[in-house]
C-alpha positions as CSV (number, residue, x, y, z in Angstrom):
1,X,220.9,60.1,294.9
2,X,222.2,63.1,296.9
3,X,219.9,65.9,298.0
4,X,221.2,69.4,298.3
5,X,219.7,71.5,301.1
6,X,219.4,75.2,300.1
7,X,221.0,77.4,302.8
8,X,219.8,81.0,302.9
9,X,222.6,83.6,302.1
10,X,223.5,85.6,305.2
11,X,223.3,88.8,303.2
12,X,219.7,88.1,302.2
13,X,218.7,87.7,305.8
14,X,220.2,91.1,306.7
15,X,218.7,92.8,303.7
16,X,215.1,92.9,305.0
17,X,216.0,94.9,308.2
18,X,218.1,97.2,306.1
19,X,215.3,97.8,303.6
20,X,212.9,98.2,306.4
21,X,215.0,101.0,308.0
22,X,215.7,102.9,304.7
23,X,212.0,102.7,303.6
24,X,210.8,103.9,307.0
25,X,213.2,106.8,306.9
26,X,212.1,107.7,303.4
27,X,208.5,107.4,304.1
28,X,208.6,109.6,307.3
29,X,210.6,112.2,305.3
30,X,208.3,112.1,302.3
31,X,205.1,112.2,304.3
32,X,206.2,115.0,306.6
33,X,207.7,117.1,303.9
34,X,204.7,116.6,301.5
35,X,202.2,117.5,304.2
36,X,204.1,120.7,305.0
37,X,204.5,121.7,301.4
38,X,200.8,121.1,300.7
39,X,199.6,123.0,303.8
40,X,202.0,126.0,303.0
41,X,200.9,126.1,299.3
42,X,197.2,126.3,300.2
43,X,197.9,129.5,302.1
44,X,199.5,131.1,299.0
45,X,198.0,133.0,296.1
46,X,196.8,130.5,293.4
47,X,195.1,132.8,290.9
48,X,194.7,136.4,289.8
49,X,192.4,138.4,287.7
50,X,190.4,141.6,287.3
51,X,186.9,142.7,287.5
52,X,185.2,145.7,286.0
53,X,184.0,148.0,288.7
54,X,182.6,151.5,288.0
55,X,184.3,151.5,284.6
56,X,187.7,150.5,285.9
57,X,189.6,147.3,286.4
58,X,189.7,146.0,290.0
59,X,192.4,143.4,290.7
60,X,191.3,140.2,292.5
61,X,193.3,137.4,294.0
62,X,192.4,134.0,295.4
63,X,194.4,131.8,297.9
64,X,194.5,128.1,297.5
65,X,192.1,127.7,300.5
66,X,189.6,129.9,298.6
67,X,189.8,127.8,295.5
68,X,189.5,124.4,297.2
69,X,189.8,122.9,300.7
70,X,190.5,119.4,299.6
71,X,194.3,119.5,299.5
72,X,194.6,120.9,303.1
73,X,192.1,118.4,304.5
74,X,193.9,115.4,302.7
75,X,197.3,116.7,303.9
76,X,196.1,116.5,307.5
77,X,194.5,113.1,306.9
78,X,197.7,111.9,305.3
79,X,199.8,113.1,308.2
80,X,197.4,111.3,310.6
81,X,197.6,108.1,308.5
82,X,201.4,108.3,308.6
83,X,201.4,108.4,312.4
84,X,198.7,105.7,312.6
85,X,200.8,103.3,310.5
86,X,202.9,102.6,313.6
87,X,199.9,101.9,315.8
88,X,198.4,99.1,313.8
89,X,199.6,95.8,312.3
90,X,198.9,93.5,309.4
91,X,195.6,94.3,307.7
92,X,195.1,97.5,309.7
93,X,198.5,98.7,308.6
94,X,197.7,97.8,305.0
95,X,194.4,99.8,305.1
96,X,196.2,102.9,306.8
97,X,199.0,102.7,304.2
98,X,196.4,102.7,301.4
99,X,194.6,105.7,302.9
100,X,198.0,107.5,303.0
101,X,198.6,106.8,299.2
102,X,195.0,107.8,298.4
103,X,195.5,111.1,300.3
104,X,198.5,111.9,298.2
105,X,196.7,111.1,294.9
106,X,193.7,113.1,296.0
107,X,195.9,116.2,296.7
108,X,197.5,116.0,293.4
109,X,194.2,115.7,291.6
110,X,192.5,118.6,293.5
111,X,195.6,120.8,293.1
112,X,195.8,120.4,289.4
113,X,192.1,121.0,288.9
114,X,192.3,124.0,291.1
115,X,195.0,125.6,288.9
116,X,192.4,126.3,286.3
117,X,189.4,126.9,288.6
118,X,188.3,130.5,288.4
119,X,185.1,130.1,290.4
120,X,186.6,131.8,293.5
121,X,187.5,134.8,291.5
122,X,184.2,134.9,289.8
123,X,182.5,135.1,293.3
124,X,184.7,137.9,294.2
125,X,184.0,139.7,290.9
126,X,180.2,139.3,291.5
127,X,180.6,140.8,295.1
128,X,182.8,143.7,293.9
129,X,180.6,144.7,291.1
130,X,177.3,143.9,292.6
131,X,176.4,141.9,289.5
132,X,175.7,138.2,290.3
133,X,176.5,137.4,286.6
134,X,179.9,139.1,286.6
135,X,182.9,137.0,285.9
136,X,186.6,137.6,286.3
137,X,188.7,138.8,283.4
138,X,192.3,138.1,282.5
139,X,192.4,135.0,284.6
140,X,196.0,133.7,285.4
141,X,197.3,131.1,287.9
142,X,200.6,131.0,289.9
143,X,202.9,128.0,290.5
144,X,201.5,127.3,294.0
145,X,198.9,124.8,292.8
146,X,201.8,122.7,291.2
147,X,203.7,123.0,294.5
148,X,200.7,121.5,296.4
149,X,200.6,118.8,293.6
150,X,204.2,118.0,294.3
151,X,203.5,117.8,298.0
152,X,200.7,115.3,297.2
153,X,203.2,113.3,295.1
154,X,205.5,113.0,298.2
155,X,202.7,111.8,300.3
156,X,201.8,109.2,297.6
157,X,205.3,108.0,297.6
158,X,205.2,107.6,301.3
159,X,201.9,105.6,301.1
160,X,203.5,103.4,298.3
161,X,206.5,102.7,300.5
162,X,204.2,101.8,303.4
163,X,202.3,99.4,301.2
164,X,205.4,97.8,300.1
165,X,207.6,97.7,303.2
166,X,205.2,98.4,306.0
167,X,205.3,94.8,307.2
168,X,209.0,95.4,308.2
169,X,208.4,98.4,310.2
170,X,208.1,98.4,314.0
171,X,204.9,99.1,315.8
172,X,204.5,101.5,318.8
173,X,203.8,98.5,321.2
174,X,206.4,96.3,319.7
175,X,208.9,96.6,322.6
176,X,206.2,95.6,325.1
177,X,205.0,92.5,323.1
178,X,208.2,91.1,321.5
179,X,207.5,87.5,322.4
180,X,203.7,87.7,322.8
181,X,203.8,86.9,326.6
182,X,202.4,89.2,329.2
183,X,204.9,91.3,331.2
184,X,205.6,89.9,334.7
185,X,203.9,91.8,337.4
186,X,206.0,93.5,340.0
187,X,206.1,91.8,343.3
188,X,204.3,93.6,346.1
189,X,206.4,95.1,348.8
190,X,206.3,93.1,352.1
191,X,203.9,94.4,354.6
192,X,205.5,96.3,357.5
193,X,203.2,95.9,360.6
194,X,205.0,98.9,362.1
195,X,203.8,101.2,359.4
196,X,200.1,102.2,359.8
197,X,199.7,103.4,356.3
198,X,200.7,99.8,355.0
199,X,198.1,98.3,357.3
200,X,195.3,100.6,356.0
201,X,196.4,99.8,352.3
202,X,196.2,96.1,353.0
203,X,192.7,96.5,354.4
204,X,191.6,98.5,351.4
205,X,192.8,95.6,349.2
206,X,190.8,93.2,351.3
207,X,193.9,91.6,352.8
208,X,194.5,90.5,356.4
209,X,197.5,92.6,357.7
210,X,198.2,89.8,360.1
211,X,198.9,87.4,357.1
212,X,196.1,84.9,358.1
213,X,194.2,85.4,354.9
214,X,191.7,87.7,353.2
215,X,190.1,90.2,355.4
């Protein structure tokens, strides 16, 4: 009976590094772009309305940061997680990648809920009219909450890429620990007895400048 030994295809061996590079580039792009879009969106006008003040209509507006602070906070957390992915390995990298994905999902949920949230305008209407029970009228929202949700979707995609391909990505300290062995220490410069500063440095280290042994 003849046994056939399976030989890995050369293209399959090269596919993993190629997938790692592509996924790394996409994750960095999605994560950075998503964080930027989310932070920009939270500084824009999310909702509009009017309040009745002294018999007239008073226009009111609310920025995304007035409606909810969750998207901006999660965008910063996601950006930090994207950087931290390269500082950890194995289980730590999986945990940070999951945090990145959850940050994106949280941004999407908070932004979509904030699109229909009129509490920020109600507070402004109460202050403008002097009536704590006053509410905003003719409430409308802009497209910026959905832009923030799109930014969250990009961060979520970056997290999913990190979960799927993160094991193929390099780490910050990878070039210092490629084979797991400590780096060789640089040999000390020979002591020159004609240089007083070398003699004093040797004495500070507890060495005998004469070479006879420890001081």
